[in-house]
C-alpha positions in Angstrom: 58.9 -23.1 133.0 56.7 -20.4 131.5 56.0 -18.5 134.8 55.9 -19.1 138.5 52.2 -19.8 138.3 51.8 -21.3 134.7 48.4 -19.5 134.5 48.6 -19.6 130.7 47.4 -23.2 131.0 44.0 -22.0 132.0 43.2 -20.4 128.6 39.6 -21.3 127.7 38.3 -21.5 131.2 35.7 -19.0 132.4 36.8 -18.7 136.1 40.4 -19.0 137.1 42.2 -18.8 140.5 45.9 -18.3 140.2 47.9 -19.3 143.3 51.4 -17.9 142.8 54.4 -18.5 145.1 55.8 -15.3 143.8 54.2 -12.4 142.0 57.3 -11.3 140.1 58.2 -11.9 136.5 61.0 -10.8 134.2 61.9 -10.8 130.6 62.0 -14.6 130.5 59.1 -15.4 132.8 55.7 -13.8 132.7 54.3 -12.5 136.0 51.2 -14.1 137.3 49.4 -10.7 137.1 50.3 -10.2 133.5 49.1 -13.7 132.7 45.9 -13.0 134.6 45.4 -9.9 132.5 45.7 -11.9 129.4 43.2 -14.4 130.6 40.8 -11.6 131.6 41.2 -10.1 128.1 39.9 -13.4 126.7 36.8 -13.2 129.0 37.9 -15.1 132.1 37.1 -14.0 135.6 40.5 -14.2 137.3 41.8 -13.9 140.9 45.5 -14.0 141.8 46.6 -15.1 145.2 50.1 -14.3 146.2 52.1 -14.2 149.4 51.4 -11.6 152.1 54.2 -9.7 153.9 54.5 -12.4 156.7 54.7 -15.2 154.2 57.4 -13.4 152.2 59.4 -12.9 155.4 59.0 -16.6 156.3 60.2 -17.6 152.8 63.2 -15.3 153.0 65.3 -14.2 150.0 66.0 -17.8 149.0 62.9 -20.0 149.3 65.0 -23.0 148.3 67.3 -22.6 151.3 67.0 -25.9 153.2 68.1 -24.1 156.4 64.8 -22.2 156.6 
């Protein structure tokens, strides 16, 4: 996995909507916002959609927890 959103796959497209389940990144995974910036630098119009506060609370600290 390259990132939570894999936005890098949209290189070459003029308009891109990135739907990201998480907006974070780290040394190993590029954040959706950093990928969006790279796409924009190449001429794309980019919008990033991430979770709002209520959705983050609903997901909890471990979104893979089957008990949620």
